[in-house]
NUNU-726247 format. One record per residue (C-alpha): residue number from 1; x, y, z. Coordinates in Angstrom, 3 decimals. Each point is the difference from the previous one (the first is absolute). Layout:
BEGIN
   k        u        v        w
 NUM        X        Y        Z
...
end
This chain:
BEGIN
   k        u        v        w
   1   18.400   90.147  118.990
   2    3.809   -0.020   -0.092
   3    2.010   -3.230    0.058
   4    1.339    0.934    3.429
   5   -3.543    0.385    1.415
   6   -1.157   -3.247   -1.607
   7    2.959   -1.953    1.383
   8   -0.557    1.463    3.468
   9   -3.713   -0.901    0.032
  10    0.761   -3.497   -1.343
  11    2.514   -0.532    2.802
  12   -2.532    1.137    2.618
  13   -2.662   -2.288   -1.481
  14    2.251   -3.057   -0.021
  15    1.005    0.523    3.629
  16   -3.669    0.504    0.994
  17    0.629    3.532    1.258
  18   -1.894    2.075   -2.578
  19   -2.615    2.535    1.111
  20   -3.463    0.024   -1.551
  21    0.608    3.219   -1.934
  22    3.238   -1.311   -1.479
  23   -1.725   -3.306   -0.804
  24   -2.613    1.903   -2.010
  25    2.777    1.803   -1.912
  26    1.766   -3.293   -0.739
  27   -3.259   -1.657   -1.125
  28   -0.739    2.902   -2.338
  29    3.462   -0.211   -1.539
  30   -0.294   -3.770   -0.513
  31   -3.490    0.261   -1.479
  32    1.061    2.498   -2.664
  33    3.432   -1.295   -1.023
  34    0.793   -3.556   -1.201
  35    3.703    0.965    0.172
  36   -0.367    0.751    3.730
  37   -1.702   -3.383    0.512
  38    2.973   -1.727   -1.645
  39    2.424    2.053    2.109
  40   -1.968   -0.802    3.177
  41    0.083   -3.753   -0.723
  42    3.700    0.079   -0.878
  43    0.830    1.657    3.325
  44   -2.120   -2.592    1.858
  45    1.789   -2.831   -1.802
  46    3.433    1.504    0.610
  47   -0.760    0.483    3.699
  48   -0.863   -3.691    0.173
  49    3.227   -0.982   -1.766
  50    2.107    2.119    2.352
  51   -1.826   -1.491    2.977
  52    0.600   -3.546   -1.271
  53    3.675    0.714   -0.631
  54    0.258    1.316    3.560
  55   -1.617   -3.154    1.371
  56    2.377   -2.163   -2.037
  57    2.978    1.883    1.449
  58   -1.293   -0.515    3.552
  59   -0.485   -3.739   -0.593
  60    3.535   -0.422   -1.319
  61    1.473    1.836    2.979
  62   -1.975   -2.136    2.435
  63    1.308   -3.204   -1.526
  64    3.643    1.043    0.404
  65   -0.160    1.700    3.400
  66   -2.747   -1.968    1.726
  67   -1.822    3.232    0.839
  68   -2.515    2.201   -1.800
  69    0.802    3.685    0.263
  70   -2.085    2.926   -1.103
  71    1.137    1.584   -3.237
  72   -0.866    3.376    1.462
  73   -2.121    0.902   -3.021
  74   -3.448    1.175    1.040
  75   -3.056   -0.245   -2.250
  76    0.082    3.718   -0.832
  77    3.636   -0.274   -1.043
  78   -0.752   -3.038   -2.178
  79   -2.777    1.839   -1.769
  80    2.064    3.141   -0.426
  81    2.750   -2.209   -1.438
  82   -2.512   -1.552   -2.426
  83   -1.167    3.414   -1.235
  84    3.490    1.414   -0.414
  85    1.289   -3.199   -1.608
  86   -2.957   -0.039   -2.412
  87    0.731    3.582   -1.067
  88    3.675   -0.841   -0.517
  89   -0.867   -3.091   -2.027
  90   -2.217    2.073   -2.258
  91    3.015    2.156   -0.802
  92    2.522   -2.763   -0.648
  93   -2.365   -2.623   -1.443
  94    0.969   -3.039    2.088
  95   -3.321   -0.896    1.628
  96    0.179   -3.466   -1.551
  97    3.193   -0.789    1.945
  98   -1.872   -0.218    3.315
  99   -2.415   -2.565   -1.373
 100    2.865   -2.342   -0.925
 101    1.199   -0.315    3.625
 102    3.414   -0.957   -1.368
 103   -1.105   -3.507   -1.028
 104   -0.606    0.346   -3.738
 105    2.697   -0.501   -2.597
 106   -2.001    1.752   -2.702
 107   -1.764    3.232    0.908
 108   -2.091   -0.130   -3.162
 109   -1.740   -3.165    1.247
 110   -1.466    1.733    3.076
 111   -3.613    1.118   -0.388
 112   -1.828    1.978    2.642
 113   -3.610   -1.118    0.474
 114   -1.945    3.069    1.025
 115   -3.429   -1.647   -0.060
 116   -2.087    0.223    3.173
 117   -3.242   -1.801   -0.890
 118   -1.720   -2.328   -2.475
 119   -3.205    0.547   -1.952
 120   -2.057   -3.106    0.754
 121   -3.257    0.939   -1.753
 122   -1.290    2.756   -2.262
 123   -3.736   -0.155   -0.757
 124   -1.538    2.198   -2.727
 125    2.657    2.640    0.651
 126    0.051    3.105   -2.206
 127    3.592    1.094    0.477
 128    1.145    3.598   -0.206
 129    3.549    0.996   -0.904
 130    2.906   -2.124   -1.217
 131    0.157   -2.417    2.927
 132   -2.399   -2.824   -0.960
 133    1.319   -3.170    1.679
 134   -1.301   -3.484   -0.759
 135   -1.175   -2.415    2.707
 136    3.011   -1.660    1.587
 137    2.293    2.956   -0.706
 138    2.469    1.299    2.586
 139   -0.638    3.635    0.908
 140    2.687    2.616    0.538
 141   -0.560    3.147    2.091
 142   -2.175    2.413   -1.968
 143   -3.537    1.021   -0.896
 144   -2.887   -2.305   -0.844
 145   -2.968    1.815   -1.531
 146   -3.214   -1.437   -1.402
 147   -3.449    1.397   -0.744
 148   -1.983   -3.134    0.888
 149    0.330   -3.645    0.970
 150    1.813   -1.717    2.866
 151    3.567   -1.067    0.673
 152    1.397   -2.316    2.659
 153    3.539    0.707    1.189
 154    2.239   -2.282    2.022
 155    2.709    2.035    1.729
 156    3.301   -1.649    0.861
 157   -0.637    0.896    3.645
 158   -2.916   -2.480   -0.065
 159   -2.815    2.567   -0.202
 160   -2.780   -0.706   -2.526
 161   -1.894    2.976   -1.374
 162   -3.012    0.341   -2.313
 163   -0.332    3.365   -1.759
 164   -3.227    0.928   -1.789
 165   -0.065    2.824   -2.546
 166   -0.049    2.776   -0.741
 167    3.331   -0.113    1.790
 168    3.367    1.737    0.236
 169    2.482   -1.733    2.259
 170    3.744    0.550    0.320
 171    1.926   -3.120    1.023
 172    2.947    1.062    2.157
 173    1.281   -3.113    1.793
 174   -1.195   -3.450    1.165
 175   -1.365    1.756    3.095
 176   -1.083    3.367   -1.378
 177   -2.415    1.356   -2.620
 178   -1.488    3.430   -0.634
 179   -3.627   -0.052   -1.159
 180   -1.558    3.081   -1.595
 181   -3.274   -1.628   -1.017
 182   -1.539   -3.448    0.063
 183   -1.819   -2.619    2.001
 184    2.312   -2.354    1.870
 185   -0.325   -3.186    1.975
 186    3.163   -1.233    1.703
 187    0.820   -3.192    1.857
 188    3.184    0.445    2.031
 189    1.436   -2.978    1.909
 190    2.166    0.396    3.061
 191    3.135   -0.382   -2.134
 192   -0.928    3.226   -1.842
 193   -1.019    1.984    3.090
 194    0.699    3.682   -0.537
 195   -1.206    0.001   -3.612
 196   -0.901    3.635   -0.634
 197   -2.296    1.819   -2.410
 198    0.585    3.716   -0.342
 199   -2.635    2.358   -1.402
 200    0.095    3.752   -0.710
 201   -1.434    0.740    3.472
 202    0.819   -2.916    2.332
 203    1.982   -3.178    0.480
 204   -1.367   -3.449    0.859
 205    2.345   -2.406    1.781
 206   -1.126   -3.616    0.196
 207    0.654   -2.048    3.135
 208   -0.727   -3.394   -1.562
 209   -3.597   -0.028   -1.152
 210   -2.502    0.233   -2.852
 211   -1.477    3.355   -0.911
 212   -1.729    1.984   -2.742
 213    0.904    3.506   -1.167
 214   -2.022    2.151   -2.403
 215    1.665    3.210   -1.191
 216   -1.895    2.437   -2.220
 217    1.723    2.384   -2.411
 218   -1.103    2.841    2.313
 219    2.201   -1.405    2.783
 220   -2.852   -1.196    2.208
 221    0.318   -3.603    1.165
 222   -1.586   -2.861    1.914
 223    1.734   -2.735    1.939
 224   -1.555   -3.256    1.126
 225    1.974   -2.451    2.179
 226   -1.278   -3.549   -0.458
 227    2.398   -1.574    2.452
 228    2.908    1.160    2.190
 229    1.093    3.624    0.312
 230    1.357    2.896   -2.053
 231    1.452    3.381    0.975
 232   -0.906    3.265   -1.693
 233    2.458    2.903    0.048
 234   -0.471    3.502   -1.388
 235    1.345    3.502    0.517
 236   -3.324    1.196    1.487
 237   -0.878   -2.854    2.330
 238    1.828   -2.112    2.549
 239    0.714   -3.634   -0.724
 240   -3.272   -1.952    0.029
 241   -0.572   -3.763    0.252
 242   -2.833   -1.616   -1.937
 243   -0.948   -3.506    1.133
 244   -1.647   -2.958   -1.696
 245   -3.668    0.700   -0.726
 246    0.480    3.790    0.091
 247   -0.259    2.470   -2.887
 248    1.017    3.633   -0.351
 249   -0.387    2.794   -2.524
 250    2.893    2.359   -0.613
 251   -0.277    3.483   -1.495
 252    2.545    1.475   -2.398
 253    1.855    1.584    2.925
 254    0.601   -3.389    1.599
 255   -2.523    0.337    2.837
 256   -1.878   -3.251    0.695
 257   -3.247   -0.902    1.745
 258   -1.752   -3.300    0.739
 259   -2.806   -1.034   -2.342
 260   -2.195   -2.973   -0.914
 261    1.213   -2.138   -2.903
 262   -0.664   -3.701   -0.572
 263    2.943   -0.309   -2.403
 264   -2.129   -1.151   -2.947
 265    1.555    2.537   -2.381
 266    3.423   -1.621    0.172
 267    0.900   -2.876   -2.357
 268    0.913   -3.316    1.581
 269    2.798   -2.355   -0.978
 270   -2.585   -2.626   -0.977
 271   -1.717    2.601   -2.201
 272    3.082    0.843   -2.015
 273    0.990   -3.657   -0.484
 274   -3.518   -0.877   -1.190
 275   -0.014    2.977   -2.352
 276    3.476   -0.887   -1.266
 277   -1.178   -3.544   -0.786
 278   -3.123    1.311   -1.750
 279    2.038    2.552   -1.954
 280    2.405   -2.732   -1.145
 281   -2.904   -2.161   -1.224
 282   -1.371    2.943   -1.995
 283    3.402    0.738   -1.555
 284    0.470   -3.628   -0.957
 285   -3.447   -0.109   -1.637
 286    0.843    3.096   -2.088
 287    3.368   -1.465   -0.905
 288   -1.603   -3.314   -1.061
 289   -2.331    1.861   -2.359
 290    2.906    1.970   -1.471
 291    2.097   -3.159   -0.252
 292   -2.722   -1.686   -2.045
 293   -0.216    2.999   -2.353
 294    3.715   -0.280   -0.779
 295   -0.481   -3.422   -1.602
 296   -1.316    1.702   -3.146
 297    2.434    2.951    0.033
 298    2.041   -0.247   -3.253
 299    2.821    2.065    1.514
 300    0.930   -2.771    2.452
 301    2.715   -2.399   -1.127
 302   -0.012   -2.144    3.147
 303   -1.636    0.259    3.406
 304    0.565   -2.015    3.179
 305   -2.646    0.675    2.664
 306    1.194   -2.869    2.247
 307   -3.597   -0.925    0.798
 308    0.063   -3.403   -1.696
 309    2.537   -2.346    1.561
 310    0.268   -1.898   -3.294
 311    1.383    3.205   -1.652
 312   -0.728   -0.619   -3.684
 313    2.332    2.832   -1.098
 314    3.240   -1.490    1.334
 315    1.653   -2.802    1.951
 316    0.496    0.394    3.754
 317    3.266   -1.397    1.328
 318    0.172   -0.123    3.793
 319   -1.726    3.052    1.536
 320   -2.753   -0.033    2.622
 321   -3.561    1.193   -0.325
 322   -0.711    2.820    2.437
 323   -2.507    2.727    0.774
 324    0.199    3.103   -2.178
 325   -0.677    3.603    0.825
 326   -3.527   -0.824    1.203
 327   -1.284   -2.982    1.988
 328   -1.000   -2.632   -2.545
 329    2.112    1.454   -2.820
 330    2.544   -2.471   -1.370
 331    3.723    0.659   -0.216
 332    3.231   -1.884   -0.672
 333    2.723    0.089    2.629
 334    3.647   -0.307   -1.037
 335    2.211   -1.298    2.803
 336    2.799   -2.047   -1.551
 337    2.465    0.434   -2.839
 338   -1.862   -2.552   -2.122
 339   -3.452    1.626    0.333
 340   -1.216    1.454   -3.312
 341   -2.695    0.064   -2.673
 342    1.234   -1.105   -3.417
 343   -1.624    2.003   -2.802
 344    0.077    0.247   -3.796
 345   -0.965    3.397   -1.441
 346    0.721    0.227   -3.740
 347    0.030    3.151   -2.087
 348    1.857    3.286   -0.463
 349   -1.286    3.137    1.705
 350    0.576    3.642   -0.879
 351   -1.988    0.821    3.141
 352   -0.266   -1.862    3.286
 353   -1.547    0.455    3.421
 354    1.062   -2.425    2.740
 355   -2.171    0.131    3.110
 356   -0.089   -2.011    3.227
 357   -0.977    0.096    3.666
 358    2.789   -1.225    2.261
 359    0.674   -0.468    3.693
 360    3.754    0.318    0.365
 361    1.244   -1.877    3.078
 362    3.756    0.621   -0.200
 363    2.396    2.416   -1.672
 364    3.492   -1.553   -0.088
 365    2.733    2.524   -0.687
 366    1.807   -0.152   -3.338
 367   -2.318   -2.675   -1.381
 368   -2.630    0.303   -2.708
 369   -3.423   -1.652    0.352
 370   -1.886   -1.305   -3.013
 371   -3.489    1.138   -0.957
 372   -0.066   -1.252   -3.619
 373    3.256   -1.109   -1.613
 374    0.540   -1.806   -3.282
 375    2.387   -2.903   -0.393
 376    3.613    0.739   -0.913
 377    1.112    3.479   -1.115
 378   -1.574   -0.025   -3.432
 379   -0.011    3.126   -2.103
 380   -3.020    2.279    0.725
 381   -1.491   -2.417    2.574
 382   -0.964    1.724    3.234
 383    1.045   -0.351    3.636
 384   -2.457    1.720    2.389
 385    1.297   -0.001    3.559
 386    0.680    1.770    3.282
 387    3.503    1.280    0.667
 388    1.945   -0.652    3.179
 389   -0.662    3.523    1.270
 390   -3.770   -0.252   -0.518
 391   -0.295    1.507   -3.469
 392   -2.039   -1.143   -3.010
 393    1.920   -1.041   -3.114
 394   -0.846   -1.094   -3.531
 395    2.883   -1.240   -2.116
 396    0.328   -1.800   -3.325
 397    2.633   -2.020   -1.827
 398    2.331    2.133   -2.115
 399    1.583   -0.362   -3.419
 400    3.758   -0.492   -0.047
 401    1.695    3.305    0.757
 402   -3.116    1.697    1.394
 403    0.074    1.674    3.400
 404   -2.777    0.629    2.483
 405   -1.297    3.550    0.088
 406    0.388    1.478    3.465
 407   -3.240    1.016    1.760
 408   -0.942    3.652    0.238
 409   -0.339   -0.470    3.733
 410   -0.067   -2.915    2.388
 411   -2.703   -0.506    2.585
 412   -0.043   -2.714    2.653
 413   -3.664   -0.682    0.737
 414    0.157   -2.952    2.396
 415    1.552    0.099    3.453
 416   -0.389   -1.902    3.273
 417   -3.241    1.842    0.829
 418   -1.722   -1.359   -3.120
 419    0.719   -3.622    0.849
 420   -3.119   -2.068    0.675
 421   -2.277    2.601   -1.623
 422   -1.893   -0.551   -3.257
 423    1.308    2.350   -2.688
 424   -1.094    0.682   -3.573
 425    2.962   -0.086   -2.405
 426   -0.172    1.041   -3.647
 427    2.522    0.606   -2.799
 428   -0.744    1.319   -3.498
 429    2.067   -0.068   -3.204
 430   -0.523    2.080   -3.137
 431    2.239   -0.577   -3.026
 432   -1.278    3.199   -1.634
 433    0.968    2.119    3.017
 434    3.117   -2.024    0.765
 435   -0.965    0.047    3.659
 436   -0.680   -2.315    2.925
 437   -2.008    1.278    2.988
 438   -0.441   -1.618    3.412
 439   -3.000    0.410    2.313
 440   -0.592   -0.907    3.629
 441   -3.519    0.100    1.445
 442   -1.371    1.902   -2.972
 443    2.648    2.747   -0.111
 444    2.979    0.324   -2.308
 445    3.242   -0.345    1.956
 446    2.641   -0.040   -2.747
 447    0.624   -0.071   -3.730
 448    2.861   -1.166   -2.199
 449    1.105    0.596   -3.563
 450   -0.447   -3.332   -1.795
 451    0.664    0.913   -3.608
 452    0.769   -3.330   -1.691
 453   -2.080    0.900   -3.059
 454   -1.556   -3.450   -0.169
 455   -2.687   -2.032    1.818
 456    0.512   -2.142    3.095
 457   -0.729   -3.702    0.525
 458   -0.835   -2.269    2.923
 459   -0.066   -3.568   -1.297
 460    0.626   -2.808    2.493
 461    0.887    1.080    3.523
 462   -0.821    0.054    3.683
 463   -2.192    1.998    2.345
 464    1.615    0.382    3.410
 465    3.333   -1.665   -0.677
 466    2.911   -0.321   -2.366
 467    2.622   -2.715    0.139
 468    3.489    0.390   -1.379
 469   -0.294   -0.860   -3.714
 470    2.435   -2.485   -1.498
 471    1.381    2.651   -2.371
 472    0.107    2.764    2.610
 473    3.357    1.583    0.923
 474    1.400   -1.383    3.225
 475   -0.783    1.860    3.198
 476   -3.640    0.838   -0.744
 477   -2.107   -1.027    2.972
 478   -3.573   -1.308    0.037
 479   -2.608    2.729    0.438
 480   -2.851   -1.443    2.007
 481   -2.868    2.134    1.202
 482   -0.691   -0.164    3.754
 483   -3.666    0.690    0.688
 484   -3.379   -0.514   -1.646
 485   -1.877    1.053   -3.155
 486   -3.751    0.026   -0.368
 487   -0.269    0.996   -3.668
 488    2.125    0.935   -3.022
 489   -1.113    1.461   -3.327
 490    1.947    0.619   -3.234
 491   -1.593    2.542   -2.386
 492    1.031    0.686   -3.612
 493   -0.563    3.757    0.454
 494    1.557    2.738    2.094
 495   -2.661    0.826    2.554
 496   -0.309    3.670    0.901
 497    0.910    1.285    3.483
 498   -3.689    0.730    0.632
 499   -1.062   -3.552   -0.874
 500    2.729   -1.508    2.185
 501   -1.013    2.223    2.907
 502   -3.674   -0.899   -0.454
 503    0.736   -3.751    0.026
 504    1.990    0.415    3.202
 505   -2.654    2.108    1.738
 506   -2.846   -2.301   -0.955
 507    1.697   -3.186    1.174
 508    2.315    1.018    2.840
 509   -0.398   -1.979    3.263
end
């Protein structure tokens, strides 16, 4: 499909004037091209911005003249303007200017949040592909694929949706998804009326209700309405209403017929919450067994599991005890600039692995946050921290005249969408290789040349905070962590990527 055809069909869709045949063509294009999905959502967002700017202009005119006059711009013209403006912006690269609305002094501070939903629960999910979100994560438009298990999605429109695998579902907007396969139960309040699920052969439009939808890989489907009403649309059948208590089967051409179905095959919201609670208890039991085994592991220099509020491995200053990544799991919450755990870790290390689970609650610009920092700026003593742009950093005190080696590449791993979500963070150091590597959620995200030719030290320092030392150069600010930790481990070896990934997979929430 050419860009011109795609833009024309998108315009027709947004103004609710698209024919069924063209709708099928648009659906096919969206289902096979992630780039088209992004383009579709950008045009929708731009149309909304243009509409809002038009409304703002009308309001200003009314205040000065005492009358509200029509701008003369019809909906079709607005949408055509959005499409043409979008194409022009692609050429000149100034899309970000619209988002500023003329109010920002620094364009680099503006961040567009493209997320449309939140993953509330994921129970025994066997993910497929690269997109493997953690519970609590914000979800951008794009594909979710899993071979088994159940997920619960909370769309920003207010719709709540359970998806049971095997499933392939393309998230398009807060009101629109395209499902190729999967078993769905949706609860749609009046505020989200119009929530739509597209399939390869038909479209289901919710009118404020609760319904179940079962789509096989062959294209055949079943719909059960538990309460309220839905509308079914397809190219081969006129619009059909299905009321509460009714069920229909739909063939792969989109033709439906009434059938008997008690709805027992569809998961309930109580079911998934009960299973999520049971799954969490099982994960915590496995973690507790693993945690006990680490007590005799000679590779561990120091471990804080934050299960014992007495904390015999360090001194807690301030902080609050909180729930960790499972119900019943302990964690320390860092809220204030004085909150920290004072530690003493003697020794020199030619290899190190630093590992923790954190829930980051804020990401202040241009300010570092402490994970594990030693007092002062002593030679070869480490500072493990998060950078102001969401990156992971390991530094160490230098000898006079030494300079930091620049990283091979820089990767920011934390952004606003990762706030409030439990994340597994790991950094390794190898003196022999002269290299530091950073990992997030079991996968390497960056590496840095760290060729000092000598071991590193920790000594006396802080977890979660770092005050300005008495001998520190002026202008260095405190680096307090804002969030929670529910364990931290320091190893005297460089764990392999496979071992790091296995630890993450076995003990992820």
